[in-house]
N, C-alpha and C positions, 0 to 999 in steps of 0.2 A: 718452086711449086710442084706439088706431087699430086697426083690423082690415080684413081683405081681405075682399072680396064673395066669400061662397060658400067661403071658405077655412077651414082650421082655425086654431086658436088659434096665435098667433106662438111660434115656438120660443125658448128661452133663447139669451141672447147666448153666443156661443162655441161653440155646439154646431149642427150643421147636420142639418135634418130630411131623412130619407131616407124615400122611399115604397117599399113592396114591390109590386111589379107584380101585378096580380091582385087585391089587398086593397082591401077597401071603405074609403073614407075614414071615420075614426073609428073604425075596427074595433081592438079590442085587439091588442097584439102580445105575442108569447110571449118572455118573458126566461128565458134559460137559467140552470138552477141556482136559482131562485127559487120559493118556494111560490106555487102558483096559477097558474104559467106554463103556457101552453098546450102539452099533450102529444098526441101522436099516440095514439088509442085502440088497445088491443092488437088484433092481427090485422088491422089496416087499413093498407093500403099508402099511402105518401106520395104524394101526386098533384102536389105543388108542383115547381118547377123546380130548387131546391136541396134535397138530403135532408139530414137532421139528422145529424152525426157520432156515433159509438157512444161510450157513456160510458166514461172512463179508469179506471185502477186507483185503488183507494181509497188514501187516505192511509196507513192501516196497512200495506197491501202495499208501498208505495213505501219506507216507513221500514225494512221487514224486508229489501228487497232491498239497501238502503244497508249495513245491519247485515252481511248475509252477505258482501257484496263485501269489506267492510272486514276481516272475520274470516279470509276465505280468503287475503287479501293478507298478514294478519299470520302465518298458517301458513306461506304461501309464503316469506316472509322469513326464518322461524324454520328451515324446511328448507333454504333456501341457506345460512344461517349456519352450520348443523350440516354441511353437505356441504362448505363451505369449511374448516370446522375439521378435519373428517375428512381432507380433501385435505392440508392442513397437516401433521396428524399422520403421514399416510402418507409426505409427502415427508422428514419429520424421521426416521421410522423407516427409509425407504431409505437416506438419508444415513448413519444410524448404523451399519446393517448394512454398507454400503459401506466405512464407516471402520474397522469391526471386521474385515471381510474383508481390508481392505488391510494392516492391522496384522497380522493373521494370517499374511498372505502374506510380508510383509516378515519376520516372525519366523522363518517357515518357511524362507525363503531364507537368512537369516542362519544358522539352524541347519545348514541343508545346505552353506552355504559353510563354517561352521566345522568340520563334519565333513570336507569336502574338504580344508581347509586342514590339519587334523590328519592325515589320510591321507597328503598330500602331504609334510608335515614328517616323519611316519613313514616314508614311503618314500625321502624324501631323507637321513635318517638311516641307514636300512639302506643305500642307495648309498654314503653316506661310510664306513660300517663295511666294506662290501665293498672299498672302494678301499684302505682302510687295510690290510685283511687281504691283498689282492693285492700292495700295497708290501712288506709284512713278508714276503709268500712270496717275491717275487722276490729281496730282499735275502738271505733265508735260503738261496735257490737258488744265487745267486752265490757265497756263502760257504761253502756245502756244509754248513750246518747243519740236519742231519737232524731234530733235536729240535725245533727251531723250525718246521720244515715240517710235522710231525706234529701239533704243537700247532695251527697254524692250521686243519689239517684237522679236528681234533677241535672246534674252535671252530664249525665249519660243521656238523657233524653234531649238536652240542647246541643250536644254534639251531633247527635243524629239529625236534628233539625237543620244544623248548618250544613250537613252533608247532603241534605235535599230529600230525607225520608219524609214522607207526608203522614196524614193522620187517617187515611183511608184503611181498608182492611189488611192490605198488604203492609202498609207502613205501620198500623199496630203490631202486627205479627213480628216485624223486625225490631220494633222497640221492645216487646216483650222478651224476645231472644237475646236483646242486649242486657236487659235487666237480669234475666236468668244468668247469663255468663258473668256478670258482675258478682251476684250474691253467691255464686258456686265457685268463685276464685280462691285459690288456696295459697297459703304460705309455703314456705320451703319445707316444713314439715308435713304439708298436706292437709292442713286445717282450713275449712271454710268458715266464713263469718258466722254462720249459724252454731258452728261447734264452739267459737270463741264466746258468742253470747250465753250458750248454755253452760260454759265453763265459769262463766261470770255471774250466772244466775239472773240473767236479765230476761224477764218473762216477756215483757212489752217489745223488746227488741227480737225475741225469738218469734213471737206473732207477725211482726212486720216483715222480717224477713221471710217468713212461710208464706206470706200474701204475695210476695214478689216472686216466688217459685222455688225457694230454697228447699232441699230434700232434707226431711228430718232423719233420714237414714244414711246420710252421706257419712263415709268413713274418713277418718284424718289420719294422724300419727298413730303408729302402732294397731291400726285398723279399729281405733276407738270411734264410737259414734256420738253424737251429741248428748243423747240420753245416758250414755256411758258416763260422760264427762260431768253431766248435771248430778248423777247418782253419786258419783266419787266425791264431788264437791258439797254434796248435802243440799241441794238446792231443791227443797220439796215443790214449790210453786213452778219452778222451771221443768221439773220432771213431769208434773200434772199437765203442764202446757203441751210439752213435746207428746206425751201419750195422746192428748186429745187430737193433735195434728196428724197422728199416724205413725209415730216412732214405734219401732218393734223391739220390745224388751228381751226378745230371743236371740238377737243378733250379739255375738260375741267379738271380742278383740282378737288380734293374733296370738295372745298367749291363752287364747281359750276361755276367758273369764266373761261373765254376762255382767250387766249392770246391776242385778240383783245382788250379785256376789261382791261387788266392790262398793255398793251404798255405804255410806258413812254414818247414815241415820237410820233408826229403826222404822221412823215414820216412811222413809222413802221405801225401805224393804217392803213394808206393810203395803204400800200403794202397788208396787211392781207386782206383788203376789196376788193381790186382789184384783188386778186389772182383767178385764174381759178381753181375751185374745180375739175373740169373734170380732169385735169393734176394729181391732187392728186389722184383721184380715180384710174386712169390708172396706176399710180406708184405703188400704194397699192396693186393692183392686180397683178402687175408684181413682187413685192416683195414676196407675198403670194404664187404664183407659183413657184418662185426660192427656196423659203423655203422648199415647199412640193417636189420640185424635189431633193434637198438636202437630205431631210429626206429618201426619197425612195432609193436614191443612197448609203445612209448609211446602210440602212436595206440590200440592195442586197449585199453590201460587207461583212456585217457581216454574212449572209447566206452562202456566198461563202467561207469565212474563216471558218466557222464552218463546212462545208462539206470537205474542203481540210484538216483541221486539225484533224477532227474526234471528237466524243464526249468526255469530261473530259479533254481537252486541258486546261491547266491553265496557260501557259506562255503567256505574254502579248505580246511580239513581239520577232522576231529573225530574223535579217538581215544578210543573208549569200549572198555574191555576189551582193547585192544591192536590192535583192528581200525581200519582207516581207512575212514571213509566220507565222501567229499568229491569236489569238482571242483576243478580249478586256480583258485586265486585270481587277482584281477586284477594283484597283484604279481607272482605267478609267471608269467603270462601275458605281462606287460611283459618281464619277464627273458628270456623265451623269444623275444619278438620281437627284443629288442636282440641275442640270440646269433644269430638267424636273419639278421638285418641285417647283422651283422659277418660272418656266413659268407657271405652274398651279396656283400659287397664283396671277401672274399677270392677268391671265385670270379672275379669280374670283373677282379680284377688279375692272377689266373693266366691268363685268356683274354686279356688284353692283351699279357702278356709271350710267351704262345704265338704270338700275332700277329707281335710283334716279332722272336721267333725265326725264325718262317717266312719272313718278308718281309726281314728285314736280314740274316740270317745264311745260312739253308739255300739261298735263291734265289741270294743273292749268291755263295756258294761254288760253286753249279751253274754260274753264269754264268762265274766265273773259271776254273773247269776247262775248260768249253768253250773259252773264249778262249786258254787257255795250251796246250790239247790234252795235258792231263795223263793222259787214258785212264781217269779215275776217275768217269767221268759216271754209271755204274751205281750207284755208292755214294751219289753226291750226289742223285740221283733218288729213291733209297730214302729217304734222309734228308728229303727234301722231302715224299714219301708219308706217312712217320711224323709229321712236323710237322703236315701237314694232318690227319691222323687225330686227333692231338693237340688241335688247334684244334676239331674237330667234337665231340670228347668234352667238352671244357672248355666249349663253347657249349650243349651239351645239359644239362650240369651247372648252369651259370649260370641256364638258363631254368627248371629244376627249383627251383633255390633261389629264384628270384623268385616262382615259384607258391606255394611253401611259405610264404615270408614273407608274401604276399598273403592266404593262408587263415589264417595265424595272426593277422594284423590284423583280419580280419573276426571271428574267434572273440573276440578281445579287445573290439573295437567293440560286438559284441551282448552279451556279459556285462556291459560297462560300462553299456549301455543299460537293462539289465535291472534292474541295480543301483539305477540313477537311478529308474527308474520305482518300484520298491519303497520306496525311501527317500522321495522326494518326492511320491508319489501323484499323478502326472501323468494327471489325468482326460482333458485334451485330447488327449494322445498316445494314450490308450486309445481315445477316440472318433474320432481320425484316424490310424489305424495306417499305416506305411509303412517304408521303409528309410532310417533316420536315418544321417547321415554327417557328416563334416567336410569342408572345402574341400580339405584335403590328401589326402583319400580318395576324391574324385570321380573320378579316374582307374581306380581299381580297381572302384568300383562301377557307373560308367556305361560305361566303354571296355570293361574286361576282363570285368564281370560276375562278380567272384569268388563263387564258391559258387553261381552259377545262379540267384540270388534273382529277377532280372527274368525270366529265361525261364521259371522255374518259375511265376510269377505270371500271365504271358500277356500284360500289359499294358504300354502304353509308360510310360517314366518321365516324371513330372513334377516338376522340380526346384523345390522351394519355398524361395527365399532372399530374405528381405526386404532383406538388405545389398548384393545384386547382386554378391557375390563369386563365386557360380558362373557368372554371365553373363560376368563378366571373364575368367574361367579359360576358359570355352568359347570365347569370342570370339577368344582368342589360340591356341587349338588348330588343328589342321588339320581344320576344320569348314566346312560349307556354312551360313552364318549369315544367318537371315531375321529381320529387325526388324519384328514384326507391327504396330507404331505407326506406321511408314513406309508410306503407301500405295502408293509405288513398289515396295517390296519384296513387296506382296502381289498385285501383278499376276499373273495367271494364267501369263502366258508366263514371267516370272521364277521364279516357284514350279516351273514344270516344268523349266527349264533347271538350277536348283538341285538339284531331285531327281534329274535323270539324272547331274549331275555327282558328287554324293555316291555315286550307285550305281556309276558306273564307276570311281571312284577309290577306293572303299571307305572311305568316311569318314562321320562323323555329319551329320545334318541337324537343325540346331537352330531352332526357332521360339521366340523371344524375346516373350513376351506381357507383358512389363513389369508394371506393376501394375493393369492393365485386363484385365477379362474378355473378351478378343478370342478365346477358342476356338471360338464359334460362327463368328465371321468367317473364321477360318483353316479350318474345315471346308467352309463355303461357297466359298472360293476354290479349294480342292481340288477340290470338285465341278464348279468352273467349269473347271478343267483338262481334267478327264475325269469323267464321269459315274461315281459308284461308287468313285473313287480314295480318298476319305477312310476309307471302310469297309475297303477293301483294305489301307490303311496300318495303320489302328487294328488290324485283324485278322491282320496280318502275312502276308497273302495275295499281296502284290505279287510277292514273289520265286518264287513257285510257278509252275512250267511257264513261266518267262520272260514273264510277264505284264507286266514292266516295258517290254518292247519295244514295247508299244502306245502309250508316251509319245513315242517316237521320230517325228519329222516328216521328210519327204522333204528338206527344206531344211537339216537338222542336219549332214549331212556324213558320209563314210564310217566316221570315227572312233566314231560312235554305232550301228554296225552291231552285228550279234549277236557278232561275233568282238573288240568293244570292251569286253564285260562279261566278266571274268574271275570265275570262281567262288571263287577265293582272295580276291579283293577283295569280292566281295558278301557273304562271310560277316562283313565287318568294317563292313557298313553299319548305322548305328543312327538313329533318330528319336527326338528328344528335345524336351521342353517344358520352357521355363524361366518362372517367374513371380515377381514380387516380392511379390505379395499375401500376406498372412500366412495369410488364411482364403480359400482358392479356392472356387469355385462348387461345388455339389453335384454337378452335372454333370461338371466335371474330376475330382473326387474318385472318382466312380463309374466314368468311362472310363479314367482314367490311374492309375497307380501312384505315389502320393505319395513324394517323397524329400526330406524337410525337411533343410536345410543347418545343422548346430549350429556355434555358436562353439566354438573350442578350449578347454581347461580354463583357460588363463591369460588369457583374452579374446583381443582383437585384438593 
């Protein structure tokens, strides 16, 4: 046994004895957590260099904390699983609803397509029946079969009766228009029944057809009138009957020949030469007055029917108690448009022939008289003046026919759109109203503003065409075209010159926004051209008091002076916006007038 001098007992092997500074050797040490360990008396501060650490939580508290954490994690996992399941259920429900909505949409479109197909098939059957009746009428007219002519006319009246057309004033007007459309129907060569009756020399058939509204001066193949064909065939009685009904012997064919020149009998030539043209002029004026009276009467009846039935009425006729309460059906409007289109073509042919008469005959005759010194220049000058007056009158009639046709097309388009909205319940169309049209109608809607729809709205048109057909149409028109996607086109100087050119030459200025919302950029570039220019254009104030002259710069040249801008051309200036975006921004729909372009009935 070994011990150190004055030291404590040796420590056990493997452990190192540590001494606490300030403690007496041999003093007992406090052991933490053991009974009998040295503790600091209450209320007495520890004065040693190391303070004893506070006591930790009890074992029960630690176990409770662990249990609470585990329970909360379990609740969180359950809540997460529940939310994930709810999200999956939501996605499944949305998918099911989308599938059901798509199926419903497809069925609705199929039903609408079926109704359109049935309507088109019914209209095609009606046109086929009309063509067959017209062929029967022309054959009967050529053969002089009055019984067959009357039978065909009765079929038309019976058909209108089955459709609900009454016998009151409006019904009689509809029946009269139906008979006129039948007796003026043409074959492939353009010959109406009256012309066939004249070619066959059937005097009674001529008078019967004229009583039903057939025109004695209608032109058929090669511009030949019924009087021309009757004179060519040598039918003296037919010629006399036509002259008494108002046939004009001065009307010539496309080759410039008159009925007198092609008459095959001397008796016919004598009748044509001795006929009093004053009677013809009186009858022509009477027929024109009667035609205008019937046109005004038809317009008044349509207006009265529209007021009585209210807007959106799409039923053709409804005969109750013998009274007719209806507005024109789409089929009757289509028939009217076809008749007006045929009338417009006839007016243009007459205008072309009048030009030919003036330039190739009257002026040439005058030049020959002057060259040969025949002394008849007064007569030839008077003939030239008469021909010029005839050209002016026919030009005015052709222009009026174009305006009437455009208004009829507008009415048909609006009624067709109303019917589609009622049948298909187009919520999107109701949410975004505008002027719907087809590509073939853009000229009437944008350039002519038929019906003054754009002027009445006050906003500039925004053509909405996802297929870019309108952009192609406007690009190849006489327009100042600005491609908003091209940075070079949006330079302020280029926009200024394009705007001045459109104003000076009276043509539209088109901003093509493509499928991007570039409307704010266009407004910004317009403001860069001149402060306040965008608002003046959108508010149509640029043309007031020659404000457009503020855009002219000294370097532009004298052609851009005040004398270079004519009032007649300024009236034709238009500002158009075109977009391919199917859903334009709210700003565009608020500031501009939407003009959605629709596909034609048969697709592309």
